[in-house]
Every structure is written in C-alpha cells, then in structure tokens.
N, C-alpha and C positions, 0 to 999 in steps of 0.2 A: 895349743889350738887356738888362740885367736890372730896369735903370731903369723901361725900356716896359714888362715884363710886371709890374712895381709898380703903375705908374700905372693896367693893366690893373684890375690887383681891386678897385684903390680907388674906381676908376670904377663898377665891376660891383656895391660896397657901397652905395654913392652910391644907386645907383639900385636897389636892393633885392635883388640877386641873388647871390646866395652863394656861392663859390668852393667846389667839392666835389674828392673823391679819388675816385673809385669805386673801393673794395677787393675787386670779386664774384668778378671772374676769379684775384685772388693769394687769395682762401680757395677755391678749387674746390684749387689750385696746394699750396696747402698742406693742402687735405685727401688731396690725392695723396702728397704730401711722407710723410705721416703711415703710410701703409702702404707705403710703400717705407722705411721707418725702420722698422716692426714686422717687417715679411721679411727687413730686414740683421741684425736684431736674435734672432730665430729661426735663421737660420742660424750668423752667426757667434759668439754667445752663447750662444744655449740649443740647441744641435743636438744631442748628446750626452744633456739630457734630453727632447728629442723622441723622439730613439731609444729611452730606456728607458721615458718610457710607451707606444713602442706593444710594446715586450717584456710590458709589466704590463696588455697587452688578448688577445684572442683573437676572429676574426674566419675563417669556415670554409663554405666553397662547399655546404651540404647541406641540405635543410630539417629537419632534424633540430634544429639551433643554430637557424633561424628560429623556430621549433614552441617551442623554449626560452625564448627570448629573448620574445615573446609570451605567453607565463602571468605577465607584470609589465607593469600601466600604465606607460604609457614605454616598452615592450618594443622598439614601431619604434627612437624614438628611440635608443635604446641600438643596436639594430641597425643602424642605420644609419650611428651614430657610430661602430660597431667597423666597420666599415665602410671606414669615412678613415679612421682612426687606423693600420688598418696601413700605408697612404702614406708614414708618421712614418719608415717604417725607412729610405724613402729618403731625406736631410733634401732636396734641393734641391724634389724630388715632395713631398714632404710640407707642405714650408711656404708653399709656389707656393699647394696647393690650400684650404691655411690660410688666407690673407688676399687671394687671391682670394673666399672663399666669405665674407671681413667685408665686403669691397666691395660684395661680392652686399646683404650690409646695409644696407649705408651708402647703396646708391642705390635702394634698396627703400625707408628710413626714409623719405628725399628725396620719392620721387613721393607714398608713400599721406600723407605729413604734410604736403607742398604746402611742400616748403624751400626757395626761392627761391636762386640761387649765390650771394648776398651771405652770404648764413647758413648756408652748407653745414658750416663749424664747428660748425653747433651739432647734429650728425647723427651728430658724432663721439662723441656724448656716453654714447648705449646703445650706438657699438661699443667702444669703452672700455672702456664695461662689462664686456662682452661676452669679448673681452679677458683683461681682469684676472681672471675666473674657471677660465681657464684658466694661466694663467701666475703664479700666485701660489699655486699648490696646493702643490711641495715637493714631503717626503716620504708627502702625502695621495696621492703616486700608486702605490702599496704597497700601501693598506689602503683607497681608495674601491672598493667592491664593483660598481660597476656597469661592465661592458664599454662603451669607449668615450667613458669621459665628457670625453674633453678636447674634443670636435669636440659634444659632445651641447646646449650652452648658446646655441653659432651658429647650429645646427641647428633648437633649435627655437624660437628667434628669429625666424631667416630663414621657416620653415613659417608662425607665428602673423602674421610681416607680408603674405605674401601672402594667407592668407582676410581678412587686412584691408584689403588693395586692392579684395579684392572686395566684401566686403560695403558697404565708401564707394562703391562704383560703383555697389549694386544701389541706394542708399538706401536707397528707404521700402521697398524687399523685401527687407532683409537679414536680419527677422526669421527667418526658418526658416533661411536658410544658419548662421547664429551659435548657435543652438540644437543642430545640426548639430555643429557643430564643437566646444562642448561635451563634448557625447557623446561621440562617435568620436573625436577632435581631444584629448579626457583619455587615451581608451584608451591611444594613440599615440602621446599625445607627452606625456603627466604635466600638471604643473602651469603647461606654458606656453601650454596653450591655453587654460586660466585668465585667466592673467595676458592671451593678445591677449584672448579676449574683451571684458576690463573693458576692455580701451581701446580696442578699435570700440565697446563703447556708451555710454565718455566723448565719444568724437569724435562720434559720431551725435547725442548731442546739443549739442554743440558745434558744428555744421552745422546744423540748428534753431532757433538761437539765434542764429546769423552772418548765415543766409539768409533770417531775417525769415516761418517757416513760421507761424507761429500759436501762439497757446496753447495751442491745442488740440494740435499736431503735440511741443511739446515737453513737453507733459504724456508723450505716449503714448510719445516716447522716453524720457525718465527712468523712467516705469514699467517700460519696456522693460528698462534699468538694472539697474530693483531686481529684477527677475526673473531675469534673467542672473545678481547676486549670489545669489539664493535657490537657481539651480541651481549654482550650482557648491557652494555646502555642503552639498546636500543630495545630491548624483550619487556623492560617494566614499561616504557614509554606507548610501546603497542597495546602492553595491555591493559593500561589506564585507560589509553583511547576505543579502543573495541569493548570496554564497558564490563572486560572481564571481576574487576574488582571496585567497584563504584562508592562505596563506603573508605576509600582512603585515596589521602590528598597523593600528589603524585612522586613531592619528595621524601614521603614516608616509604611510598614504594621501593624507591633504592636501597632501604633498611628494612626489609621486613624478616621479620625473626629476632631484633632485635627491640628494646626498649623506649624508640625513640622518641613517642611519644611522651615523654618522662625526664629523658635526659638530657633535654634539654631545657628545660626549667632552670630557674634560680640568678641568682645575682652573682657572678665572680667575681665582682671588685666588692662584695662584701664581707663572700667566704674564701678565704685562703687557700685554700684546697683547690677550689671551682668547679663546677661541674661537670667538667672535662673530663678530669682527674679517672671517672669513672668510665670514661669510653677507650683509656690504656689497656686494659685485660685484651678486650676485644681487638685491638690493632696489633697487639702482642703477638695474639694467636699467629696472625695473617703473616707478618714481619715473620718471626720464627719459622714458618712453615716456607715460606718463599726461601731464605737465610737454607735451610734445610734441602729444598732441591734444587741449591747452586752447588752445596756440595756433594750431593746425592753420588755416591759411587765411587767421591775420589777419598772420603775415609778409611776402606777398608784396607788400603795399600799404605796408608801410613803407620803403622807397626813397628816402625825398623827397631832395630834393638838401641839405636845410639839417641833415637828421642826420647827415651823413657823416664825420664827428669824432665824435659817437657810435657811430656801428655800427664805427667802429677800434677803440675801447675795450675795447667788448661784447667784440668777433673776440679782442682780444690777449687779456682775461679766461680769454672759453671757450677760447682756447688754453693758457692757462699750467694753467688746471684738467686741462683733458684728458691735455695732457703730463705735470702732478705723478700726476697719479691711476694712469696708467699704469705711471711709473715705481715711484710710493712699493709697487704692487702687483704686481710683477714682483718675483720671488721670485730671490734675488740673492746667495744662500748660498757662498760661495765651496766649501767642503767637502763641498755636497751635489754640484757643476759638480764638480771631483773626483772624485767615489768612483763619478759614471757616466760620466763620460773613462773610466777604471780599469777598468769593469764591460766599456764597449764592446769598449777593447782584450785585453779578455781571454777574448772570444769570437772574437775574431779573432788572437785568439793573441802581440798584437804584447808580448810582454813588458819590452820595453825600455821603450814607452810605458807601462808601467803605472808601472814608476819614476820615468820622468819626471815624470808627474805628480803625482808625492807629493813633488816637489821645488817642484812651488806654493803649500802646502801654507804657510800661519804655524804655525800649532797644528793640527796634525793632530787627525783623530775617530779612535780605535780602527779603522773601516773601511778606513780613507786606508791608518793601517800594516799591518795587515794583511794587503794585499794588496801594498802594497810589496816588506813580508820575501816571502813566496809568492813574489811574479816572479822577486827575489832570487835563493831558490833555484834557480828553474828554468835560472834563467842560470848559476845557479855562484856567484854571487858574494855572499850571502849574511856567509859569514865577514868576506869583504871591506868592505862596504858598507853593511850595516842600520841602522851609526846614522849615516850622514853624511847623513843624513836628516832634518828637521825631526819631531820626536818631541811624543809627548803626547797628550793623551784629550781633543779639545774635546767641552764640550757639544752636542747638535745638536738644531738651530734646529729645535722643533715642539713643538706645546701639548699634544701629548698622547705617551707611553712609544713610543720607537722600538728595536725592536729587529732584531740583525744576519742572523738569522732570517727576515726578513720581507726585507728592504734586500740581501743580499751575501752571508750566512752559507753558504747552499748551494751558491756557485761554491767558498768557505773548503775545505767541507765534501768537497767532491767531490776537490777539487785535494792537499788532504791524505789521501785511501782510503778515507775517511769515506762509503763510495756508499750503508750502508743510513743515517744519517744526516741525506744528502741527499736521498732519496730520502721519507725519514721528513716532511721539513720539506716536498719537494715536496706531499705529497698533505695534511698537514694543513692550510698555506695554501690547495689548490686547495679545500678543504670550506668552508673560512670566505671566500673570497673569488670561489672559480669557478675553473679554469681557465684562464691564461694561457699567452702564447709561450714565456715563462721556464722556469714550472715546466715545462714538453709538455720540452724539450728539455733539460733535466734530468734528468729523468725517463727519456728513450732513453740517456744513457749513460751511469747508476747502472745500470738494470735491465743495458743493453748489457756492459757490461764486471765485472760480476756473475756473468753468466750467465745471467741470465734472459730469455733470448733471446725465448721467446715475448709475454713481457709487456713485452718492447722494440719487439713489432713490433704490440702496441696502441699504444701512442703516435705509433710513426712513422705508420701508418697516417691515424691523428688529423690530424699534420701535413699528409698530403699533401693535403690539402681546405682548405690555407690558401697565400694566392697567393706568399708569400716563399720561404717553406722548404719549398715541396714537394721541388726538389732538394738541399735537405739531408737531405731524410728518404729519398731513396732512396739517398744515400751511406751514410746507416746501415743501409739495407735491406740493403746491401752487402755491411756486414760482419755483421750475420744471416746471412746467406746463406753467407758466408764467415768463420768467425771465426777462424784461424789469421793473419787479415789483422790484426785488432786490436793486438797488442801493436809490430805496426810502423807505426800511426798515433804520429808524432808528440807531437800532442796527449795524448794519452793513456801520454806515457810515466812523468812523475812521478806520478802517480794510481794507474800499475802498480805502481812502486816505493815506494809508499806502501803497497799493500793486502795483505800478505805476512803479515798478522796476521789474529785471529779479529775479524772487521766484527760486533761483536757490541751490538744497538742499548742502549742504556743513557739514562740520564736527562743530558740535560743545561741545563735549568733555558733553554734560551732562551740561556743566557753563551756564546758561541762559542769567542772566546778562551779562557775559562777550560777548556772542555773539553777542544780539542784541546793547551791545554797539558798539562793532567793524565794526558792521554791518552798524549801521545808521553816524556813524562815517566816514568810510570809503569809503563805497559805498554812491555816490550821482550820481543826473543829472541835468541839468537845468530843468526838468518838475518833482520833485519832490514839496509835497506842501511843505507851510508852518509850516505844522501840525508838520515834519519828519524833519525838520529845528529846531519848538524847543525843539525834542524829543533828536536830537542830541544835542543842549546845553545843554538838562538838563543832560544826560548820560556822558557828557563832565564834566561839574561842580563837577557831585558825586566821579569822577575818577578825579578829583582837577588836570586835565590838560591843561595845560595853553594856548597847542599849538591847539590843538583840539578844544577848545572853541574858538577861535579869529577864527576857520575855520567856525566852526557849525554859530560866532554870524555873518561873515559874510553874509553866507549864509540865514540865515535869517534875515536879515535886508537887502535883496537886493531881497528878493520876493513880491516887494511890500510899497504902501506907507503907514506908519506905525503911529496911532496917539500918544502913547507912548509904549517905552521899558518897558517890564515888570519889577518889582521891583527885583527881587531878579539878572537877568540879569545886572541892572545899577549896583549892589552891586559888582557882580564882575568884571565889568569894571572897577568900582576904586580900587578896590584889587589891579586887575591885572596892571592897568597900575600904581600903585603903589610903586606895586613890580619890576617891568621894567619899568626903567625913557626911555628906548628905543624904547616902544610903546607908539601912541598916537593914537587917533579915534575923531574922529566929531558929536561922537553920546553923543543928548544930555542929561544932568545929574539934574535929581531932585533935588534941595538946598538941600530940607528938608535930602534925604540922604546923601549930601552931608556932611552935618553937625552933621551926624549921627553918618558916618567912623573917621568924623575927633573927636568923642569923645571916642568912641571905644579906636582910636589909642593911645591918651593921655591918657586912662585908665591903657593901656597896659605899658605904662612907669611908673603907681605907682606900679606896681608888675613886676618890673625889677629882673631879677636876680632869677626867680620862674622859673621850669619847665613848661610845657604848661598843665601835669597833674594836680599839684598846682594850674594853673591860673584857669580853667576850671571853680569849681564852684562859683570863684566872678564874674563873665561873664554872666549865666547863665542867669540867671534871664532880668536881662538889655539886652542882644543882644541874648539871645537862639534864636529867629524868623530870624537871618540873617545866611546871607553864611558865612560871615567871621567867626561866632563861628563855623559854621561845616565845614569851613577850616583849622582852627587850631586847635579847640578844639577837634571835631572828629575823634580818631583816628585807624588806626588798622581795617578800612573798607574792609573785606573779601569777596568780591561779589562774587554770585552763579549763 
C-alpha cells in the first residue's frame, strides 16, 4: 500500500501536479488553542495578579463617576475599561471575559483585513501585542494612574477595528466617517482612534491599487491619508489651546489613553532592559495592523498548491514568534506573584495561606517577610516559626523605585494598629493615583476602628455603588450603627490589641518595616499587650539588635505567667549570652535546643577560616531553620 502511494506521488510529479498538504484548518485549530492556553495561564498562573489588578481600579454605578471619567481624552475608554476590570474580582468570570474579547479582536482582524483560514496565525500577531500590554505590567498596576487600564488596549483596538470595518465597507464614501472617528474617537478612545484612522487610510490606498481604480483614485486616497495625518497632529493641539482638557500637558495629549505619566520614569542606564521596553507591545499593535493593511486582500489568492510547503514554514515561524513574544512579555517575577497571593489571602483572613505562600520564595522581598511574620503573630506562632521560612531582601524587579506604602504597607500598618498611618497613605495614594477599591476598604476599616464613624460612612456609601463590595459595605455599616460589635469581630482582634497607645502621625519616609520596628521597640507602656511585646522581639531579632532584643524580651516575659518561651526566643537567648559573657538570664532553656546549639558551634570549628558566605551552604540543610543561621549567614538585609 505504501509503495502504491509513493508511485502515485511520483506519477503526479511527472504529470506536473505537485503533492500538497493543506494546513488551513490546522491553523484555525492552533489559533483556538492559543486562546485556550492564554485562558489557562490567566486562571492558573496569574489569578492572584488579576484579583490585585481589580483592587487597583474602581468603577461606580453613578453619574458622578462617569462625568469625572469624561474630563480627559480617552475617558470613555477608561470608563468601560474600569467596568470590565471589576469582573476580575471573580477570576473565572474576569479571565473568560478578557479571553472572549481577545477572540473578538482576532475575528475582527481576520474580517477587516480579509485574512483567509490558511493565514489565521497572522491574525494572532496584533492579539499577542495587545495581550502583552496587560500581562507585562507587574508592579505598574500600583502606579498607573488610569482606571481600568488592564482592558483599555484591548477595548481601544476592538473599537478601532469596528470603525475600520465600517469604513472599508463604505469604500469611496468613508471620508466623513474617518474624520468623525478622528475627532470623536480621540475624545472617547484617545490615541487608539488615531492608530485606527491611520490603518484605515493605508488600507484604503492599498484597496485602490489592488482593484485598479486608476491613478486619480489612488492620488485621492493618498491625499486622504495625508489629511488624516495632518488632522491627527492638529486636533490635540487645538483641544489643548482651546482649554478642553486643561489638566493635561501638551505632550500627554498626543499619548492619551496610554500610561505616559508612568512609562517615562526610570533610568535606562541603570536598568538593563530599560523603561522603553514597556512601549514595545503598544508600538507593535500599530505596526502589525499596518502590515495587515498592506497585505489586505492579497493573502486570499496565495493558496496555490505549489506553495503548500512554504505556507507550513511561514506558519511555523509565525507561531514561534507569537509564542515567544507572548511568554517573554508575560511578567513572571515569582516574588510578585507571592505578594499578590498573600494579599488576597489576608483580605480573606486566611493567615495560614499567607504563611504558606512565603515558603514558595527562594529569596523573598521584605514585603513577603513582613506579611509572613504578621501572619505568624496572628496565628500565635511567630516565636516558634518565624525563622523557619526563606529569608532575605530580594531586589524588586521593576525599572523604578517601588515603595511598600504603595504595594502592601497599608495592610501592615492596619494590622499593627497604626490606623492613622494606614489612612494617611490611603489619602496620599488616592490624591496621586485616584481612589481605588483597596484604598477605600482600608479607609473604611481604619476610620471605623479609630472611632471616626461619620467619616467611615462616607467611604461605605461610595462602596455601596460598586458591583461586588456592596454587601461588604453593608456589613461595615452595621458595625457603625452598633459599635459594640466591632471588638467581637475576629478580623479586628490583632489590630485592636496593637492599638492601645497614642496613634500619632509621624514621619516614616515610606520605609514601612523600619518605622514599625522602631515604633514597637521604642514606644511602649505597661498597658501593652503581650502580642505587642512579641512583635517587638521579632523585629529586634530581624534587626540583629541585641540591646533591643533584651528590652523587648523583658517586656514579653513580664506580661504574665509563661508556660514556655518560644523556640526562636530561646535560640536567641543562648546565642546572645554566648556572645556576651556579661549577660545572664534565668529564663529556662530547653536541653534539646542547647544540645543543638553546641552542635552548631562544633560545626563552625570544622569550617574555621572560611568566610560566612562560603560557610552558609554547609549549614543550611542542618541549621537553616534556626535563628543562628539567620544571624550569621543571612546578610545584607535591606529593610523597606
């Protein structure tokens, strides 16, 4: 049978008929598989990041929010972007909506640019570029000042494709539509309207050449292209000088709808990748559609049988390019994902999960360590387990300066009873970046627990206009109406225990951990809870400050009868009394801990002459879960 097939193929070649393998339907299936993979990555890999993105936005169902959104160019795009971003609160729903909209972009791209099934993968190029704008953001979600930005590139592209489809259907009558789109589209969708208009103009010129309209029509279309470019240059200048958008600088007018305020920051000589890498996907959206405009219609006639093998190679290259670009621009910093997982678990009061997330880190950021220690304090295990987790102070993978006061410090301040500090940063961040769900929720809890019930109701009433936090706001309203119930809420137990001193608003210089450490170490009174003293001991051990440790330890022991001193505290007592023979204590030490410390000292003699950095790998397996390992081998801790 095989020999027969070979003979038939040879016979076909001799007769001038070449054997072909049509991959058209496979190209379609591969495209669908691309969307399935993207959905799986969003749900199973980026889920906590999507949730965090929804918390860094705000959509309100009232006219004031709509009117405020419309005060800037691309305001309508921001408005509908914020509407869709709120659905990321429920991961499956939000991810499904996002991927379905990506698929709509894919279908429109094929329709507008007449891409046949055989070349379906070509339509994935602009889809991958749009996807990359959102998935590359990382820590930018805390600094981008535009509400709903996660969906904006996708929605702006879809709007431009719909207008392009209408214009190209009108053929010679499209001029009034494209002029109207440039003017109205800019005000509603920002520079995405300009990009769409440029692509439409190029496609119209290609159409007239392709269908042999004649030189007059080609010249007319080219003139229209020139007029489009002139109008795009003149419109922002006109709107700026006439005061339509008085709060924007002229250079920002030409980039309305993109995060220009943030993506011009940073020092490209310090950061190897450079800040301008973040612009690459946005530029590629325009370039890929320009390419499709130039190829429009020509691909439908490129399906001759003798080019089948060439199609296969080109499709393989296209698939490789789309895949590599998508995954190279997908922000995959492990610590960033851990921080977002911890944040979601903290809002859900799942403190076991907060601590468990910290174990996933190789070298954690200080935010991860702070969250872990806070969780162990709430679970009553800080003294037993705090140094059994990965330790360090990994650099944050971001081309600018990232402060904990923008990313997670507000939660730390709240849990340690620093309600004024938490609320202060809610207000400052809201002034700089606009109100967000995360800020509003913190503001409600801080004003509620500090007794400012009238102010709490102001934020509660705002949250009542949201889709997914109305019921939560009503629960907080019930506490305002009956303040005696506040102390009975489990989630407020630790903050209230920490809030038994003057909550003065001091200067923290955006260094959350440093401020909390100093505050708990130097500001205390006889009325402090044991939990406060335990937190002070943990901070003193982290700072490796012997004097602060003994002060905090004395406070901790004097808070009443102790059945047992926590494990790490005993380790520190053994270590510090050994380092300073002048210090004595009557705190009982577990013989097993003493025996293990003796083994630790003996092992250090075996590696005498080595530096601490050289010795560390030989100790991590046996003693990596002790405070002694942290004290000697975890160096260069940069508190934030």
